[in-house]
PDB file of all heavy atoms in Angstrom:
ATOM      1  N   MET A   1      39.954  -2.022  -9.522  1.00  0.00           N
ATOM      2  CA  MET A   1      38.742  -1.473  -9.986  1.00  0.00           C
ATOM      3  C   MET A   1      38.715   0.018  -9.620  1.00  0.00           C
ATOM      4  O   MET A   1      39.119   0.416  -8.505  1.00  0.00           O
ATOM      5  CB  MET A   1      37.632  -2.205  -9.245  1.00  0.00           C
ATOM      6  CG  MET A   1      36.226  -2.115  -9.872  1.00  0.00           C
ATOM      7  SD  MET A   1      34.958  -2.932  -8.986  1.00  0.00           S
ATOM      8  CE  MET A   1      34.702  -4.527  -9.760  1.00  0.00           C
ATOM      9  N   THR A   2      38.123   0.718 -10.576  1.00  0.00           N
ATOM     10  CA  THR A   2      38.179   2.185 -10.330  1.00  0.00           C
ATOM     11  C   THR A   2      37.008   2.612  -9.384  1.00  0.00           C
ATOM     12  O   THR A   2      36.081   1.803  -9.271  1.00  0.00           O
ATOM     13  CB  THR A   2      38.067   2.941 -11.638  1.00  0.00           C
ATOM     14  OG1 THR A   2      36.853   2.615 -12.217  1.00  0.00           O
ATOM     15  CG2 THR A   2      39.134   2.597 -12.560  1.00  0.00           C
ATOM     16  N   ILE A   3      37.028   3.766  -8.966  1.00  0.00           N
ATOM     17  CA  ILE A   3      35.979   4.261  -8.058  1.00  0.00           C
ATOM     18  C   ILE A   3      34.697   4.283  -8.828  1.00  0.00           C
ATOM     19  O   ILE A   3      33.550   3.931  -8.329  1.00  0.00           O
ATOM     20  CB  ILE A   3      36.280   5.639  -7.537  1.00  0.00           C
ATOM     21  CG1 ILE A   3      37.528   5.632  -6.726  1.00  0.00           C
ATOM     22  CG2 ILE A   3      35.150   6.295  -6.795  1.00  0.00           C
ATOM     23  CD1 ILE A   3      37.370   5.479  -5.199  1.00  0.00           C
ATOM     24  N   THR A   4      34.696   4.749 -10.064  1.00  0.00           N
ATOM     25  CA  THR A   4      33.514   4.818 -10.894  1.00  0.00           C
ATOM     26  C   THR A   4      32.849   3.481 -11.107  1.00  0.00           C
ATOM     27  O   THR A   4      31.607   3.279 -10.894  1.00  0.00           O
ATOM     28  CB  THR A   4      33.843   5.481 -12.245  1.00  0.00           C
ATOM     29  OG1 THR A   4      34.530   6.703 -12.045  1.00  0.00           O
ATOM     30  CG2 THR A   4      32.589   5.675 -13.057  1.00  0.00           C
ATOM     31  N   ALA A   5      33.647   2.447 -11.321  1.00  0.00           N
ATOM     32  CA  ALA A   5      33.208   1.144 -11.460  1.00  0.00           C
ATOM     33  C   ALA A   5      32.553   0.579 -10.173  1.00  0.00           C
ATOM     34  O   ALA A   5      31.540  -0.150 -10.224  1.00  0.00           O
ATOM     35  CB  ALA A   5      34.301   0.203 -11.906  1.00  0.00           C
ATOM     36  N   LYS A   6      33.246   0.899  -9.030  1.00  0.00           N
ATOM     37  CA  LYS A   6      32.666   0.449  -7.748  1.00  0.00           C
ATOM     38  C   LYS A   6      31.357   1.091  -7.435  1.00  0.00           C
ATOM     39  O   LYS A   6      30.366   0.559  -7.049  1.00  0.00           O
ATOM     40  CB  LYS A   6      33.637   0.737  -6.623  1.00  0.00           C
ATOM     41  CG  LYS A   6      34.887  -0.142  -6.603  1.00  0.00           C
ATOM     42  CD  LYS A   6      35.815   0.266  -5.493  1.00  0.00           C
ATOM     43  CE  LYS A   6      37.102  -0.562  -5.565  1.00  0.00           C
ATOM     44  NZ  LYS A   6      38.061  -0.260  -4.482  1.00  0.00           N
ATOM     45  N   VAL A   7      31.199   2.385  -7.747  1.00  0.00           N
ATOM     46  CA  VAL A   7      29.900   3.069  -7.522  1.00  0.00           C
ATOM     47  C   VAL A   7      28.803   2.571  -8.487  1.00  0.00           C
ATOM     48  O   VAL A   7      27.740   2.360  -8.014  1.00  0.00           O
ATOM     49  CB  VAL A   7      30.157   4.705  -7.793  1.00  0.00           C
ATOM     50  CG1 VAL A   7      28.810   5.382  -7.770  1.00  0.00           C
ATOM     51  CG2 VAL A   7      30.992   5.178  -6.677  1.00  0.00           C
ATOM     52  N   ALA A   8      29.208   2.296  -9.714  1.00  0.00           N
ATOM     53  CA  ALA A   8      28.266   1.666 -10.661  1.00  0.00           C
ATOM     54  C   ALA A   8      27.794   0.387 -10.185  1.00  0.00           C
ATOM     55  O   ALA A   8      26.633   0.081 -10.234  1.00  0.00           O
ATOM     56  CB  ALA A   8      28.860   1.629 -12.068  1.00  0.00           C
ATOM     57  N   ALA A   9      28.680  -0.453  -9.755  1.00  0.00           N
ATOM     58  CA  ALA A   9      28.347  -1.780  -9.237  1.00  0.00           C
ATOM     59  C   ALA A   9      27.346  -1.724  -7.971  1.00  0.00           C
ATOM     60  O   ALA A   9      26.330  -2.404  -7.851  1.00  0.00           O
ATOM     61  CB  ALA A   9      29.590  -2.522  -8.920  1.00  0.00           C
ATOM     62  N   ALA A  10      27.752  -0.828  -7.137  1.00  0.00           N
ATOM     63  CA  ALA A  10      26.874  -0.612  -5.872  1.00  0.00           C
ATOM     64  C   ALA A  10      25.509  -0.088  -6.368  1.00  0.00           C
ATOM     65  O   ALA A  10      24.488  -0.659  -5.771  1.00  0.00           O
ATOM     66  CB  ALA A  10      27.630   0.381  -4.933  1.00  0.00           C
ATOM     67  N   LEU A  11      25.372   0.804  -7.227  1.00  0.00           N
ATOM     68  CA  LEU A  11      24.085   1.242  -7.695  1.00  0.00           C
ATOM     69  C   LEU A  11      23.316   0.060  -8.338  1.00  0.00           C
ATOM     70  O   LEU A  11      22.091  -0.036  -8.120  1.00  0.00           O
ATOM     71  CB  LEU A  11      24.229   2.448  -8.720  1.00  0.00           C
ATOM     72  CG  LEU A  11      24.733   3.765  -8.009  1.00  0.00           C
ATOM     73  CD1 LEU A  11      24.889   4.781  -9.056  1.00  0.00           C
ATOM     74  CD2 LEU A  11      23.689   4.200  -7.039  1.00  0.00           C
ATOM     75  N   CYS A  12      23.920  -0.708  -9.152  1.00  0.00           N
ATOM     76  CA  CYS A  12      23.240  -1.851  -9.758  1.00  0.00           C
ATOM     77  C   CYS A  12      22.727  -2.777  -8.745  1.00  0.00           C
ATOM     78  O   CYS A  12      21.568  -3.332  -8.811  1.00  0.00           O
ATOM     79  CB  CYS A  12      24.250  -2.550 -10.729  1.00  0.00           C
ATOM     80  SG  CYS A  12      24.518  -1.667 -12.290  1.00  0.00           S
ATOM     81  N   MET A  13      23.558  -3.132  -7.659  1.00  0.00           N
ATOM     82  CA  MET A  13      23.114  -3.964  -6.613  1.00  0.00           C
ATOM     83  C   MET A  13      21.961  -3.411  -5.885  1.00  0.00           C
ATOM     84  O   MET A  13      20.964  -4.182  -5.593  1.00  0.00           O
ATOM     85  CB  MET A  13      24.204  -4.162  -5.631  1.00  0.00           C
ATOM     86  CG  MET A  13      25.363  -5.099  -6.311  1.00  0.00           C
ATOM     87  SD  MET A  13      26.769  -5.280  -5.259  1.00  0.00           S
ATOM     88  CE  MET A  13      26.209  -5.956  -3.659  1.00  0.00           C
ATOM     89  N   LEU A  14      21.918  -2.123  -5.651  1.00  0.00           N
ATOM     90  CA  LEU A  14      20.869  -1.458  -4.888  1.00  0.00           C
ATOM     91  C   LEU A  14      19.517  -1.478  -5.688  1.00  0.00           C
ATOM     92  O   LEU A  14      18.476  -1.787  -5.202  1.00  0.00           O
ATOM     93  CB  LEU A  14      21.164  -0.021  -4.535  1.00  0.00           C
ATOM     94  CG  LEU A  14      22.186   0.163  -3.437  1.00  0.00           C
ATOM     95  CD1 LEU A  14      22.612   1.658  -3.195  1.00  0.00           C
ATOM     96  CD2 LEU A  14      21.600  -0.320  -2.091  1.00  0.00           C
ATOM     97  N   MET A  15      19.684  -1.287  -7.045  1.00  0.00           N
ATOM     98  CA  MET A  15      18.427  -1.353  -7.857  1.00  0.00           C
ATOM     99  C   MET A  15      17.934  -2.850  -7.862  1.00  0.00           C
ATOM    100  O   MET A  15      16.675  -3.043  -7.853  1.00  0.00           O
ATOM    101  CB  MET A  15      18.777  -0.882  -9.256  1.00  0.00           C
ATOM    102  CG  MET A  15      18.990   0.529  -9.345  1.00  0.00           C
ATOM    103  SD  MET A  15      19.553   1.148 -10.987  1.00  0.00           S
ATOM    104  CE  MET A  15      18.324   0.422 -12.012  1.00  0.00           C
ATOM    105  N   ALA A  16      18.796  -3.763  -7.918  1.00  0.00           N
ATOM    106  CA  ALA A  16      18.381  -5.264  -7.974  1.00  0.00           C
ATOM    107  C   ALA A  16      17.635  -5.525  -6.619  1.00  0.00           C
ATOM    108  O   ALA A  16      16.622  -6.224  -6.618  1.00  0.00           O
ATOM    109  CB  ALA A  16      19.486  -6.083  -8.269  1.00  0.00           C
ATOM    110  N   LEU A  17      18.182  -5.107  -5.543  1.00  0.00           N
ATOM    111  CA  LEU A  17      17.515  -5.406  -4.250  1.00  0.00           C
ATOM    112  C   LEU A  17      16.289  -4.699  -4.097  1.00  0.00           C
ATOM    113  O   LEU A  17      15.375  -5.267  -3.519  1.00  0.00           O
ATOM    114  CB  LEU A  17      18.574  -4.965  -3.172  1.00  0.00           C
ATOM    115  CG  LEU A  17      19.807  -5.881  -2.923  1.00  0.00           C
ATOM    116  CD1 LEU A  17      20.729  -5.319  -1.811  1.00  0.00           C
ATOM    117  CD2 LEU A  17      19.409  -7.220  -2.565  1.00  0.00           C
ATOM    118  N   SER A  18      16.104  -3.517  -4.692  1.00  0.00           N
ATOM    119  CA  SER A  18      14.806  -2.734  -4.541  1.00  0.00           C
ATOM    120  C   SER A  18      13.756  -3.454  -5.244  1.00  0.00           C
ATOM    121  O   SER A  18      12.572  -3.450  -4.940  1.00  0.00           O
ATOM    122  CB  SER A  18      14.985  -1.258  -4.817  1.00  0.00           C
ATOM    123  OG  SER A  18      15.305  -1.133  -6.238  1.00  0.00           O
ATOM    124  N   SER A  19      14.133  -3.980  -6.478  1.00  0.00           N
ATOM    125  CA  SER A  19      13.092  -4.735  -7.211  1.00  0.00           C
ATOM    126  C   SER A  19      12.672  -5.937  -6.573  1.00  0.00           C
ATOM    127  O   SER A  19      11.544  -6.320  -6.691  1.00  0.00           O
ATOM    128  CB  SER A  19      13.544  -4.992  -8.635  1.00  0.00           C
ATOM    129  OG  SER A  19      14.797  -4.894  -8.950  1.00  0.00           O
ATOM    130  N   CYS A  20      13.575  -6.612  -5.847  1.00  0.00           N
ATOM    131  CA  CYS A  20      13.229  -7.779  -5.171  1.00  0.00           C
ATOM    132  C   CYS A  20      12.235  -7.438  -4.015  1.00  0.00           C
ATOM    133  O   CYS A  20      11.180  -8.205  -3.786  1.00  0.00           O
ATOM    134  CB  CYS A  20      14.438  -8.461  -4.527  1.00  0.00           C
ATOM    135  SG  CYS A  20      15.558  -9.222  -5.685  1.00  0.00           S
ATOM    136  N   ALA A  21      12.377  -6.293  -3.365  1.00  0.00           N
ATOM    137  CA  ALA A  21      11.525  -6.001  -2.277  1.00  0.00           C
ATOM    138  C   ALA A  21      10.124  -5.752  -2.802  1.00  0.00           C
ATOM    139  O   ALA A  21       9.132  -6.117  -2.211  1.00  0.00           O
ATOM    140  CB  ALA A  21      12.069  -4.739  -1.606  1.00  0.00           C
ATOM    141  N   ASN A  22       9.999  -5.044  -3.971  1.00  0.00           N
ATOM    142  CA  ASN A  22       8.772  -4.834  -4.609  1.00  0.00           C
ATOM    143  C   ASN A  22       8.023  -6.079  -4.971  1.00  0.00           C
ATOM    144  O   ASN A  22       6.784  -6.323  -4.794  1.00  0.00           O
ATOM    145  CB  ASN A  22       8.793  -3.950  -5.780  1.00  0.00           C
ATOM    146  CG  ASN A  22       9.197  -2.568  -5.399  1.00  0.00           C
ATOM    147  OD1 ASN A  22       8.861  -2.010  -4.341  1.00  0.00           O
ATOM    148  ND2 ASN A  22       9.817  -1.787  -6.356  1.00  0.00           N
ATOM    149  N   THR A  23       8.799  -7.082  -5.501  1.00  0.00           N
ATOM    150  CA  THR A  23       8.260  -8.381  -5.858  1.00  0.00           C
ATOM    151  C   THR A  23       7.735  -9.145  -4.655  1.00  0.00           C
ATOM    152  O   THR A  23       6.626  -9.763  -4.664  1.00  0.00           O
ATOM    153  CB  THR A  23       9.304  -9.181  -6.635  1.00  0.00           C
ATOM    154  OG1 THR A  23       9.692  -8.409  -7.716  1.00  0.00           O
ATOM    155  CG2 THR A  23       8.793 -10.521  -7.039  1.00  0.00           C
ATOM    156  N   ILE A  24       8.507  -9.076  -3.576  1.00  0.00           N
ATOM    157  CA  ILE A  24       8.075  -9.783  -2.379  1.00  0.00           C
ATOM    158  C   ILE A  24       6.801  -9.196  -1.789  1.00  0.00           C
ATOM    159  O   ILE A  24       5.971  -9.956  -1.332  1.00  0.00           O
ATOM    160  CB  ILE A  24       9.193  -9.834  -1.301  1.00  0.00           C
ATOM    161  CG1 ILE A  24      10.373 -10.690  -1.776  1.00  0.00           C
ATOM    162  CG2 ILE A  24       8.735 -10.239   0.113  1.00  0.00           C
ATOM    163  CD1 ILE A  24      11.589 -10.587  -1.054  1.00  0.00           C
ATOM    164  N   LYS A  25       6.727  -7.883  -1.790  1.00  0.00           N
ATOM    165  CA  LYS A  25       5.498  -7.233  -1.322  1.00  0.00           C
ATOM    166  C   LYS A  25       4.334  -7.716  -2.181  1.00  0.00           C
ATOM    167  O   LYS A  25       3.232  -7.917  -1.645  1.00  0.00           O
ATOM    168  CB  LYS A  25       5.582  -5.737  -1.466  1.00  0.00           C
ATOM    169  CG  LYS A  25       6.462  -5.097  -0.210  1.00  0.00           C
ATOM    170  CD  LYS A  25       6.438  -3.568  -0.495  1.00  0.00           C
ATOM    171  CE  LYS A  25       7.461  -3.009   0.460  1.00  0.00           C
ATOM    172  NZ  LYS A  25       7.555  -1.499   0.306  1.00  0.00           N
ATOM    173  N   GLY A  26       4.549  -7.713  -3.474  1.00  0.00           N
ATOM    174  CA  GLY A  26       3.501  -8.122  -4.410  1.00  0.00           C
ATOM    175  C   GLY A  26       2.980  -9.542  -4.085  1.00  0.00           C
ATOM    176  O   GLY A  26       1.823  -9.855  -4.147  1.00  0.00           O
ATOM    177  N   ILE A  27       3.860 -10.471  -3.989  1.00  0.00           N
ATOM    178  CA  ILE A  27       3.646 -11.808  -3.564  1.00  0.00           C
ATOM    179  C   ILE A  27       2.857 -11.909  -2.256  1.00  0.00           C
ATOM    180  O   ILE A  27       1.860 -12.676  -2.109  1.00  0.00           O
ATOM    181  CB  ILE A  27       4.924 -12.708  -3.487  1.00  0.00           C
ATOM    182  CG1 ILE A  27       5.569 -12.884  -4.805  1.00  0.00           C
ATOM    183  CG2 ILE A  27       4.672 -14.105  -2.879  1.00  0.00           C
ATOM    184  CD1 ILE A  27       6.924 -13.484  -4.922  1.00  0.00           C
ATOM    185  N   GLY A  28       3.204 -11.137  -1.320  1.00  0.00           N
ATOM    186  CA  GLY A  28       2.442 -11.042  -0.030  1.00  0.00           C
ATOM    187  C   GLY A  28       1.077 -10.663  -0.198  1.00  0.00           C
ATOM    188  O   GLY A  28       0.108 -11.278   0.367  1.00  0.00           O
ATOM    189  N   ARG A  29       0.867  -9.614  -1.071  1.00  0.00           N
ATOM    190  CA  ARG A  29      -0.520  -9.102  -1.252  1.00  0.00           C
ATOM    191  C   ARG A  29      -1.218 -10.235  -2.046  1.00  0.00           C
ATOM    192  O   ARG A  29      -2.472 -10.466  -1.780  1.00  0.00           O
ATOM    193  CB  ARG A  29      -0.450  -7.836  -2.067  1.00  0.00           C
ATOM    194  CG  ARG A  29      -0.161  -6.640  -1.365  1.00  0.00           C
ATOM    195  CD  ARG A  29      -0.354  -5.332  -2.020  1.00  0.00           C
ATOM    196  NE  ARG A  29       0.715  -4.475  -1.803  1.00  0.00           N
ATOM    197  CZ  ARG A  29       1.678  -4.042  -2.684  1.00  0.00           C
ATOM    198  NH1 ARG A  29       1.434  -4.314  -3.933  1.00  0.00           N
ATOM    199  NH2 ARG A  29       2.689  -3.313  -2.321  1.00  0.00           N
ATOM    200  N   ASP A  30      -0.705 -10.802  -3.058  1.00  0.00           N
ATOM    201  CA  ASP A  30      -1.356 -11.857  -3.833  1.00  0.00           C
ATOM    202  C   ASP A  30      -1.872 -13.043  -2.881  1.00  0.00           C
ATOM    203  O   ASP A  30      -2.969 -13.517  -3.032  1.00  0.00           O
ATOM    204  CB  ASP A  30      -0.622 -12.351  -4.964  1.00  0.00           C
ATOM    205  CG  ASP A  30      -0.291 -11.352  -5.974  1.00  0.00           C
ATOM    206  OD1 ASP A  30      -1.072 -10.329  -6.070  1.00  0.00           O
ATOM    207  OD2 ASP A  30       0.516 -11.504  -6.873  1.00  0.00           O
ATOM    208  N   THR A  31      -0.926 -13.416  -2.022  1.00  0.00           N
ATOM    209  CA  THR A  31      -1.270 -14.498  -1.066  1.00  0.00           C
ATOM    210  C   THR A  31      -2.431 -14.062  -0.154  1.00  0.00           C
ATOM    211  O   THR A  31      -3.347 -14.948   0.025  1.00  0.00           O
ATOM    212  CB  THR A  31       0.080 -14.942  -0.237  1.00  0.00           C
ATOM    213  OG1 THR A  31       1.098 -15.204  -1.246  1.00  0.00           O
ATOM    214  CG2 THR A  31      -0.198 -16.039   0.719  1.00  0.00           C
ATOM    215  N   ALA A  32      -2.322 -12.902   0.382  1.00  0.00           N
ATOM    216  CA  ALA A  32      -3.437 -12.461   1.250  1.00  0.00           C
ATOM    217  C   ALA A  32      -4.779 -12.383   0.472  1.00  0.00           C
ATOM    218  O   ALA A  32      -5.840 -12.833   1.016  1.00  0.00           O
ATOM    219  CB  ALA A  32      -3.148 -11.057   1.776  1.00  0.00           C
ATOM    220  N   ASN A  33      -4.766 -11.949  -0.760  1.00  0.00           N
ATOM    221  CA  ASN A  33      -5.940 -11.872  -1.601  1.00  0.00           C
ATOM    222  C   ASN A  33      -6.483 -13.362  -1.792  1.00  0.00           C
ATOM    223  O   ASN A  33      -7.733 -13.541  -1.836  1.00  0.00           O
ATOM    224  CB  ASN A  33      -5.749 -11.292  -2.902  1.00  0.00           C
ATOM    225  CG  ASN A  33      -5.587  -9.686  -2.658  1.00  0.00           C
ATOM    226  OD1 ASN A  33      -6.032  -9.157  -1.753  1.00  0.00           O
ATOM    227  ND2 ASN A  33      -4.859  -9.091  -3.645  1.00  0.00           N
ATOM    228  N   THR A  34      -5.597 -14.299  -1.998  1.00  0.00           N
ATOM    229  CA  THR A  34      -6.003 -15.630  -2.300  1.00  0.00           C
ATOM    230  C   THR A  34      -6.663 -16.260  -1.037  1.00  0.00           C
ATOM    231  O   THR A  34      -7.660 -16.921  -1.121  1.00  0.00           O
ATOM    232  CB  THR A  34      -4.756 -16.479  -2.666  1.00  0.00           C
ATOM    233  OG1 THR A  34      -4.192 -15.942  -3.886  1.00  0.00           O
ATOM    234  CG2 THR A  34      -5.159 -17.973  -2.890  1.00  0.00           C
ATOM    235  N   VAL A  35      -6.082 -15.971   0.072  1.00  0.00           N
ATOM    236  CA  VAL A  35      -6.653 -16.476   1.369  1.00  0.00           C
ATOM    237  C   VAL A  35      -8.007 -15.895   1.601  1.00  0.00           C
ATOM    238  O   VAL A  35      -8.980 -16.566   1.983  1.00  0.00           O
ATOM    239  CB  VAL A  35      -5.691 -16.096   2.612  1.00  0.00           C
ATOM    240  CG1 VAL A  35      -6.350 -16.410   3.859  1.00  0.00           C
ATOM    241  CG2 VAL A  35      -4.414 -16.958   2.381  1.00  0.00           C
ATOM    242  N   ASN A  36      -8.207 -14.547   1.359  1.00  0.00           N
ATOM    243  CA  ASN A  36      -9.501 -13.912   1.547  1.00  0.00           C
ATOM    244  C   ASN A  36     -10.519 -14.506   0.618  1.00  0.00           C
ATOM    245  O   ASN A  36     -11.658 -14.744   0.995  1.00  0.00           O
ATOM    246  CB  ASN A  36      -9.361 -12.433   1.342  1.00  0.00           C
ATOM    247  CG  ASN A  36      -8.570 -11.781   2.456  1.00  0.00           C
ATOM    248  OD1 ASN A  36      -8.481 -12.281   3.622  1.00  0.00           O
ATOM    249  ND2 ASN A  36      -7.964 -10.578   2.192  1.00  0.00           N
ATOM    250  N   ALA A  37     -10.129 -14.729  -0.667  1.00  0.00           N
ATOM    251  CA  ALA A  37     -11.034 -15.166  -1.593  1.00  0.00           C
ATOM    252  C   ALA A  37     -11.528 -16.757  -1.255  1.00  0.00           C
ATOM    253  O   ALA A  37     -12.656 -17.053  -1.351  1.00  0.00           O
ATOM    254  CB  ALA A  37     -10.459 -15.271  -2.949  1.00  0.00           C
ATOM    255  N   THR A  38     -10.621 -17.422  -0.767  1.00  0.00           N
ATOM    256  CA  THR A  38     -10.825 -18.828  -0.323  1.00  0.00           C
ATOM    257  C   THR A  38     -11.813 -18.902   0.864  1.00  0.00           C
ATOM    258  O   THR A  38     -12.723 -19.629   1.000  1.00  0.00           O
ATOM    259  CB  THR A  38      -9.593 -19.603   0.037  1.00  0.00           C
ATOM    260  OG1 THR A  38      -8.734 -19.564  -1.161  1.00  0.00           O
ATOM    261  CG2 THR A  38      -9.824 -21.030   0.371  1.00  0.00           C
ATOM    262  N   GLN A  39     -11.531 -17.903   1.856  1.00  0.00           N
ATOM    263  CA  GLN A  39     -12.405 -17.886   3.072  1.00  0.00           C
ATOM    264  C   GLN A  39     -13.781 -17.483   2.610  1.00  0.00           C
ATOM    265  O   GLN A  39     -14.820 -17.939   3.225  1.00  0.00           O
ATOM    266  CB  GLN A  39     -11.867 -16.918   4.068  1.00  0.00           C
ATOM    267  CG  GLN A  39     -10.664 -17.400   4.721  1.00  0.00           C
ATOM    268  CD  GLN A  39     -10.008 -16.462   5.649  1.00  0.00           C
ATOM    269  OE1 GLN A  39     -10.260 -15.188   5.544  1.00  0.00           O
ATOM    270  NE2 GLN A  39      -9.170 -16.968   6.652  1.00  0.00           N
ATOM    271  N   ASN A  40     -13.962 -16.411   1.789  1.00  0.00           N
ATOM    272  CA  ASN A  40     -15.252 -15.961   1.270  1.00  0.00           C
ATOM    273  C   ASN A  40     -15.983 -17.077   0.545  1.00  0.00           C
ATOM    274  O   ASN A  40     -17.179 -17.193   0.734  1.00  0.00           O
ATOM    275  CB  ASN A  40     -15.040 -14.776   0.411  1.00  0.00           C
ATOM    276  CG  ASN A  40     -14.615 -13.503   1.117  1.00  0.00           C
ATOM    277  OD1 ASN A  40     -14.775 -13.420   2.272  1.00  0.00           O
ATOM    278  ND2 ASN A  40     -14.012 -12.607   0.460  1.00  0.00           N
ATOM    279  N   ALA A  41     -15.266 -17.866  -0.322  1.00  0.00           N
ATOM    280  CA  ALA A  41     -16.002 -18.976  -0.977  1.00  0.00           C
ATOM    281  C   ALA A  41     -16.429 -19.994   0.079  1.00  0.00           C
ATOM    282  O   ALA A  41     -17.531 -20.426  -0.138  1.00  0.00           O
ATOM    283  CB  ALA A  41     -15.047 -19.520  -2.002  1.00  0.00           C
ATOM    284  N   GLY A  42     -15.625 -20.313   1.049  1.00  0.00           N
ATOM    285  CA  GLY A  42     -16.040 -21.238   2.072  1.00  0.00           C
ATOM    286  C   GLY A  42     -17.314 -20.643   2.789  1.00  0.00           C
ATOM    287  O   GLY A  42     -18.151 -21.505   3.144  1.00  0.00           O
ATOM    288  N   ASN A  43     -17.269 -19.489   3.119  1.00  0.00           N
ATOM    289  CA  ASN A  43     -18.531 -18.934   3.777  1.00  0.00           C
ATOM    290  C   ASN A  43     -19.817 -18.971   2.972  1.00  0.00           C
ATOM    291  O   ASN A  43     -20.821 -19.270   3.459  1.00  0.00           O
ATOM    292  CB  ASN A  43     -18.138 -17.450   4.175  1.00  0.00           C
ATOM    293  CG  ASN A  43     -17.176 -17.279   5.322  1.00  0.00           C
ATOM    294  OD1 ASN A  43     -17.010 -18.313   6.147  1.00  0.00           O
ATOM    295  ND2 ASN A  43     -16.578 -16.215   5.458  1.00  0.00           N
ATOM    296  N   ARG A  44     -19.547 -18.736   1.618  1.00  0.00           N
ATOM    297  CA  ARG A  44     -20.747 -18.823   0.736  1.00  0.00           C
ATOM    298  C   ARG A  44     -21.236 -20.217   0.550  1.00  0.00           C
ATOM    299  O   ARG A  44     -22.538 -20.414   0.633  1.00  0.00           O
ATOM    300  CB  ARG A  44     -20.287 -18.322  -0.690  1.00  0.00           C
ATOM    301  CG  ARG A  44     -20.240 -16.749  -0.683  1.00  0.00           C
ATOM    302  CD  ARG A  44     -20.186 -16.195  -2.073  1.00  0.00           C
ATOM    303  NE  ARG A  44     -19.109 -16.754  -2.860  1.00  0.00           N
ATOM    304  CZ  ARG A  44     -17.888 -16.227  -3.078  1.00  0.00           C
ATOM    305  NH1 ARG A  44     -17.684 -15.131  -2.348  1.00  0.00           N
ATOM    306  NH2 ARG A  44     -17.056 -16.817  -3.804  1.00  0.00           N
ATOM    307  N   VAL A  45     -20.369 -21.253   0.576  1.00  0.00           N
ATOM    308  CA  VAL A  45     -20.756 -22.582   0.566  1.00  0.00           C
ATOM    309  C   VAL A  45     -21.500 -22.965   1.788  1.00  0.00           C
ATOM    310  O   VAL A  45     -22.548 -23.648   1.762  1.00  0.00           O
ATOM    311  CB  VAL A  45     -19.525 -23.495   0.255  1.00  0.00           C
ATOM    312  CG1 VAL A  45     -19.838 -24.932   0.516  1.00  0.00           C
ATOM    313  CG2 VAL A  45     -19.018 -23.248  -1.156  1.00  0.00           C
ATOM    314  N   ALA A  46     -20.890 -22.492   2.936  1.00  0.00           N
ATOM    315  CA  ALA A  46     -21.524 -22.822   4.269  1.00  0.00           C
ATOM    316  C   ALA A  46     -22.937 -22.205   4.302  1.00  0.00           C
ATOM    317  O   ALA A  46     -23.869 -22.909   4.956  1.00  0.00           O
ATOM    318  CB  ALA A  46     -20.730 -22.428   5.422  1.00  0.00           C
ATOM    319  N   THR A  47     -23.031 -21.084   3.868  1.00  0.00           N
ATOM    320  CA  THR A  47     -24.453 -20.344   3.906  1.00  0.00           C
ATOM    321  C   THR A  47     -25.364 -21.063   3.050  1.00  0.00           C
ATOM    322  O   THR A  47     -26.495 -21.319   3.395  1.00  0.00           O
ATOM    323  CB  THR A  47     -24.244 -18.873   3.529  1.00  0.00           C
ATOM    324  OG1 THR A  47     -23.318 -18.258   4.322  1.00  0.00           O
ATOM    325  CG2 THR A  47     -25.468 -18.114   3.516  1.00  0.00           C
ATOM    326  N   ALA A  48     -24.957 -21.421   1.813  1.00  0.00           N
ATOM    327  CA  ALA A  48     -25.880 -22.143   0.948  1.00  0.00           C
ATOM    328  C   ALA A  48     -26.273 -23.579   1.422  1.00  0.00           C
ATOM    329  O   ALA A  48     -27.349 -23.991   1.270  1.00  0.00           O
ATOM    330  CB  ALA A  48     -25.141 -22.251  -0.489  1.00  0.00           C
ATOM    331  N   ALA A  49     -25.306 -24.237   2.123  1.00  0.00           N
ATOM    332  CA  ALA A  49     -25.618 -25.483   2.595  1.00  0.00           C
ATOM    333  C   ALA A  49     -26.549 -25.438   3.827  1.00  0.00           C
ATOM    334  O   ALA A  49     -27.380 -26.383   3.978  1.00  0.00           O
ATOM    335  CB  ALA A  49     -24.361 -26.252   3.037  1.00  0.00           C
ATOM    336  N   SER A  50     -26.649 -24.407   4.495  1.00  0.00           N
ATOM    337  CA  SER A  50     -27.458 -24.302   5.721  1.00  0.00           C
ATOM    338  C   SER A  50     -28.831 -23.886   5.330  1.00  0.00           C
ATOM    339  O   SER A  50     -29.756 -23.850   6.261  1.00  0.00           O
ATOM    340  CB  SER A  50     -26.859 -23.251   6.732  1.00  0.00           C
ATOM    341  OG  SER A  50     -26.841 -22.001   6.181  1.00  0.00           O
ATOM    342  N   ARG A  51     -29.086 -23.508   4.173  1.00  0.00           N
ATOM    343  CA  ARG A  51     -30.436 -23.052   3.760  1.00  0.00           C
ATOM    344  C   ARG A  51     -31.342 -24.275   3.531  1.00  0.00           C
ATOM    345  O   ARG A  51     -31.253 -25.362   3.192  1.00  0.00           O
ATOM    346  CB  ARG A  51     -30.422 -22.203   2.458  1.00  0.00           C
ATOM    347  CG  ARG A  51     -29.763 -20.914   2.816  1.00  0.00           C
ATOM    348  CD  ARG A  51     -29.848 -19.989   1.574  1.00  0.00           C
ATOM    349  NE  ARG A  51     -29.127 -18.689   1.799  1.00  0.00           N
ATOM    350  CZ  ARG A  51     -29.130 -17.810   1.012  1.00  0.00           C
ATOM    351  NH1 ARG A  51     -29.549 -17.886  -0.149  1.00  0.00           N
ATOM    352  NH2 ARG A  51     -28.427 -16.716   1.292  1.00  0.00           N
TER     353      ARG A  51
END
């Protein structure tokens, strides 16, 4: 394998890994938002039930 091919392969791998990192961050944010929304809904139900 030539040096150019090795460098190109390394760059492709780095790009693939960086896109995975962005996806994982997005999943973490989505999960946190889901948890917050669920807690807020539970609080609203508890408030409505106590009236």
